[in-house]
C-alpha positions, 0 to 999 in steps of 0.5 A: 403560494404553491405547496412544497414538494412532498416526500411521502403520501398516505393512501387508502388501500383495499385490503379485501373485497367486501361481501355485502355492505363494505366495512371499515376492515376492507380498507387500510391507510398506508404511508408510502415514500414519494420521490421527486417527480421523474423526467417529464413528470408532475407532482400533485398534492390533492386538495379534495377527493371525490367519493362516488357510489360507482366505486363499489362496483370496482371492488368486485373482481369481475369484468366491467367497463373499468378494471376492478380495484386491486387488493393491496393497492391504492383506490382510484377516484376523482380528485382536484389538486395543486401542482407542487413540482413539475418537470413538464413544460405543460404544468407549473407549481401552483396550477390547479388540476383534476385527475383520477388519482384520488384516494391518496394525498399526493402522487407523481404522474405524466402530464397526460393523466392531468387536466388543468383547471381554470377555476374562474373564481369557483372553489376547487371542489366544484370541479368534482361536483356541479362543474365536473364529472357529477354535473356532466353525468346529470347533463348527459343523462337528462339532455342526451339520453332522456332528451328532456324538453319543456312540458315534460314531467320528470321523476328523479330518484336520489334527488338530493344526492350529488347527481340528483340535485343537478338533474332536478335543476337542469330539468327545471331550466329546460321547462319541465315539471320535476318530482324528486324522491329523497329520504328524510325531512332535511333532504326533502327541504333541500329539494324544495329550496331548489324549486322541485315541484313535488317532493316525495319522502320515500322513507315516510311512504308505505307505498311509493307507487301510490305516492308517485301516482299522487304527485304525477296523476297524469304520469311521467315522461322522464325518469332519471334512475339512481336507485333501482328497486321500488323506485324503478317499479313506481316509475314503470307504473307511472310512465306515460307512453313513450317515456324515456328512462335514463339509467344512471345507477341503481345504488339499492342493489350495489351491495346485494350478495345475491341477484335480486329479481327484476321489477315484477312490472317490467312488461309495462315497458312493452305496452307503453313503448318505453325507452330504458337506456343505461349510460356511462358519463365517459361516453359523452366526454367528446361533448365536454365543451358543450357541458362546460358552456351550459354549466358555466352560464347557469352557475354565473347566472345563479341558476344552479346551486349545490350542497356538499358533505365534506369529511376531513383527512385521508383517514376519513375516506373509508367512512365517507364512502360508507355514508353513501350507502347509509344515506348520511350525505346530502349532495356531493360527498367529498374528502378534504385533504390536509 
């Protein structure tokens, strides 16, 4: 039974730009009226919203590949929801949709802002994780940027995170040996459950470069970068000639108040003839069908699994975001909306 149309919506707004690690005071929960959808519009009640590290970059007032969040306005992020009223022939009540209009309980929008989802029996939040942008980030970075192939040794930082857990499994499916780094016993146990060949608990290692050297004595061919800092230093040291680095993110630097010096060993990229390439998942949206085909087949065959960390209620969203930077989440961080 579809949800009834909404008359108001709570949303998360940015009240000030964080300096360093974001604080609860940088956010507020506000209630706004929600009129019936206008001509051609669709009203959606969000069911789950995605909580992602890249959102920290949008909290700065600076040019980037996406505009910064506006003070006093609702944040934006990935969400899956259900159509509860429609004045568009393209959607009807009960349809499951994805959008970038998360961080609010409900909204009205033109149909071009929505993508209809065929859940195929999967839980709706899967389309924010393994079967959504998170999974596509892992797939694109590993297969299109790094060109992973059978016999490669692949090092993954933040390997128990939303993207990292999928990277590890795709790499194994492609015939690679996988080394994953994560912080803490629970996260490392999860990586072993996924079949990761060598697991490094970076919080327990006084020297990450030495730990990676023990895990990969012959070096690495691929590095999937989510962290930066000492992980990048270690990867440069361990890289074999012509290794490929897919630079997805560097969360260790997102809250820096001053620029950090680059890796002291970056010169190794020259002699080793390394390829270091950053990427944004939207660069590969034209290959969505190929990703969906691969991921759907793997999920149906039971070859890809995932963990989620789910907090409940819109009021939990700011703290859920902060958990990304304190390492409290395992797998995909989500907020389930009431």
